[in-house]
C-alpha positions in Angstrom: 81.4 -202.4 53.6 78.4 -203.8 55.0 74.8 -202.2 54.0 72.0 -203.6 55.2 68.9 -203.1 53.6 65.7 -203.6 54.9 66.3 -206.5 57.1 63.1 -207.9 59.3 63.8 -210.8 61.4 60.6 -212.5 63.2 60.8 -215.4 66.0 58.0 -217.7 64.8 56.0 -219.4 67.7 56.1 -223.4 66.6 52.9 -224.4 68.7 50.9 -221.3 67.4 52.9 -220.1 64.3 53.1 -216.7 65.8 55.1 -214.5 65.1 57.4 -211.6 67.1 58.8 -209.4 64.4 62.5 -208.8 65.8 63.6 -206.8 63.8 61.5 -204.4 61.5 63.4 -203.0 58.3 66.5 -202.6 59.6 69.3 -199.8 57.2 72.8 -199.8 58.5 76.0 -198.7 56.3 79.4 -199.6 58.0 82.3 -198.6 56.1 85.7 -201.0 56.1 87.5 -200.7 59.3 85.0 -199.0 61.6 83.9 -200.8 64.7 80.0 -200.8 65.3 79.1 -200.7 68.9 75.1 -201.6 69.3 73.7 -199.8 72.3 69.8 -200.6 73.3 67.6 -201.8 75.8 67.2 -205.2 76.3 65.5 -206.6 73.7 65.7 -204.2 71.6 67.3 -206.9 68.6 70.8 -206.4 69.5 71.6 -209.7 69.5 69.1 -210.4 66.7 70.9 -208.1 64.3 74.5 -209.4 65.1 73.6 -213.0 64.4 72.0 -212.2 61.5 75.4 -210.6 60.0 76.9 -213.5 61.1 74.3 -215.7 59.7 73.9 -217.4 63.0 70.3 -217.2 63.5 68.1 -220.4 64.9 64.9 -221.3 65.0 62.7 -220.4 66.0 64.7 -216.7 64.2 64.4 -216.6 60.6 65.1 -214.0 58.0 61.9 -212.7 56.8 63.2 -210.3 54.5 65.9 -208.2 53.4 69.6 -208.2 52.7 73.0 -207.9 53.6 76.2 -207.1 51.5 79.4 -207.0 52.3 82.0 -206.1 50.3 79.9 -206.4 47.2 78.4 -209.4 47.7 74.9 -210.6 49.3 75.7 -212.6 52.3 72.5 -214.8 52.1 73.7 -215.9 48.6 76.4 -217.7 49.5 77.3 -221.6 50.6 77.8 -221.8 54.0 81.2 -223.5 53.5 81.9 -220.4 51.7 80.5 -217.8 54.0 82.1 -219.9 57.1 85.4 -220.2 55.1 85.9 -216.5 53.7 83.8 -214.5 56.1 82.9 -215.7 59.5 85.2 -213.8 61.9 87.7 -213.0 59.0 85.8 -210.0 57.4 83.1 -209.4 59.8 82.6 -210.8 63.7 81.1 -209.6 66.8 81.6 -209.5 70.5 78.6 -210.8 72.2 77.5 -209.3 75.2 77.7 -210.8 78.4 75.7 -209.3 81.5 79.2 -210.0 84.1 80.4 -207.3 81.4 77.8 -204.9 80.9 78.4 -201.4 81.7 76.7 -200.1 85.0 73.8 -198.2 84.2 74.2 -196.0 87.2 77.6 -194.8 86.5 78.3 -192.3 83.3 79.8 -194.4 80.4 81.8 -191.5 78.9 84.9 -191.9 81.8 85.3 -195.5 81.1 85.0 -195.1 77.1 87.2 -191.8 77.4 89.9 -194.1 79.2 89.4 -197.0 76.8 90.1 -194.9 73.7 93.1 -192.9 75.2 94.6 -196.0 76.2 94.3 -198.7 73.2 95.3 -196.3 70.2 98.6 -193.8 70.1 98.0 -190.5 69.5 99.6 -190.5 65.9 96.4 -192.5 64.9 94.1 -189.9 66.4 94.2 -191.7 69.9 94.8 -189.2 72.6 90.7 -189.7 73.8 89.1 -187.0 71.1 87.8 -189.9 69.3 85.2 -190.4 72.5 84.4 -187.0 72.8 83.3 -186.7 69.1 81.6 -190.3 69.2 79.2 -188.5 71.8 78.8 -185.5 69.6 77.7 -187.6 66.5 75.3 -189.3 68.9 73.9 -185.2 70.0 75.2 -186.6 73.3 77.6 -185.0 76.2 79.9 -186.2 78.0 78.8 -185.3 81.9 82.3 -185.9 83.2 85.5 -185.3 82.8 87.8 -188.4 82.7 
């Protein structure tokens, strides 16, 4: 289980010391085996959150407060070499966003998501596309087109 509590990350401007708050008290729980996709506007903190979870924050970004607990261990208490050898890309990973792979904002996202769900998981594993409709419903969304 991944548990994030009160995570605050800032970007400190080196010339002035001014801090830009990137993440402001993020709380999140992700159960083992769950794939999580973060969606939001440009500059909303998606990549900053992923980089914090992967312990890849680089100056001027730094962790102001909070904790990230993975399988009962606060990852910030681990030696970097231990985290790199036993956790990063083994127990936790992320797929970085790339503008050339971004969804087209003028098109409905349900169709591609539904087709992916249908093709990537056999029906016996809960595939068949029902999970895309359920995911939309959990987010309070309705698909506007059938796939």
